[in-house]
C-alpha positions in Angstrom: 7.7 -8.9 13.7 8.6 -11.9 11.5 12.0 -11.9 10.9 14.7 -9.4 12.1 15.1 -6.7 9.2 16.4 -3.6 9.6 17.1 -1.0 7.0 18.4 1.8 8.8 22.1 2.5 7.9 24.7 1.3 10.5 22.6 -1.4 11.9 24.1 -4.1 10.3 27.7 -2.6 11.0 26.7 -2.4 14.6 26.2 -6.6 14.6 30.4 -6.8 14.3 31.4 -3.7 15.7 29.5 -3.4 18.7 27.5 -6.7 19.2 25.8 -5.5 22.8 24.7 -2.9 21.8 23.7 -4.9 18.5 22.0 -7.0 21.3 19.9 -3.9 22.5 18.4 -2.7 19.6 17.2 -6.3 18.6 15.2 -6.2 21.7 13.7 -3.1 21.6 12.4 -4.7 18.2 11.1 -7.6 20.0 9.6 -4.7 22.5 8.0 -2.5 19.9 6.9 -5.7 17.6 5.3 -7.7 20.3 1.6 -7.6 19.2 -0.1 -7.2 22.5 -1.1 -3.3 22.1 -1.7 -3.3 18.5 -2.0 -6.0 15.8 0.5 -6.5 13.8 -0.8 -4.8 10.9 -1.7 -1.6 12.9 1.9 -1.5 13.8 3.2 -2.0 10.1 0.7 0.5 8.9 2.4 3.4 11.1 5.2 1.7 10.3 4.8 2.7 6.1 3.2 6.2 7.5 6.2 7.2 9.3 8.9 6.2 6.3 6.6 7.6 3.8 6.8 10.9 6.2 10.7 10.9 5.4 9.6 11.4 2.0 11.9 8.3 1.4 10.1 6.3 -1.7 12.8 3.5 -1.2 12.4 2.6 2.2 8.5 3.3 2.0 8.4 0.6 -1.2 9.7 -1.9 1.0 7.9 -1.3 3.9 4.6 -1.9 1.7 6.3 -5.0 0.2 6.6 -6.2 3.4 3.6 -5.7 4.3 1.9 -7.2 1.6 4.1 -10.5 1.8 4.3 -11.0 5.3 1.0 -9.6 6.8 -1.6 -9.8 3.3 -1.9 -6.3 3.7 -4.4 -4.7 1.3 -4.6 -1.8 -0.5 -7.8 -0.6 1.2 -6.4 -0.9 4.2 
C-alpha cells in the first residue's frame, strides 16, 4: 500500500522506544498489503469494512478518505 500510515494507538511510540518491534510491524504491513492475492482496492474495501464494524466513525472516515484519494475508490464500490 502506498505509504506507511498507522492509525493504531501507540504505533508511533514504538518507532522510538522499540524500533525492532516497529520494524516487525512494518514488515507485516508490507506482507499484508502486497497486492499479490487481492488487488489494493479490494484490500482497502475490506479495511473499511473492518473499521466500520468497530463503530469508530473517525477511523472509518480516514479509511474512506484514503481510499478515495489514493486508490480512486468510488461510492458505488
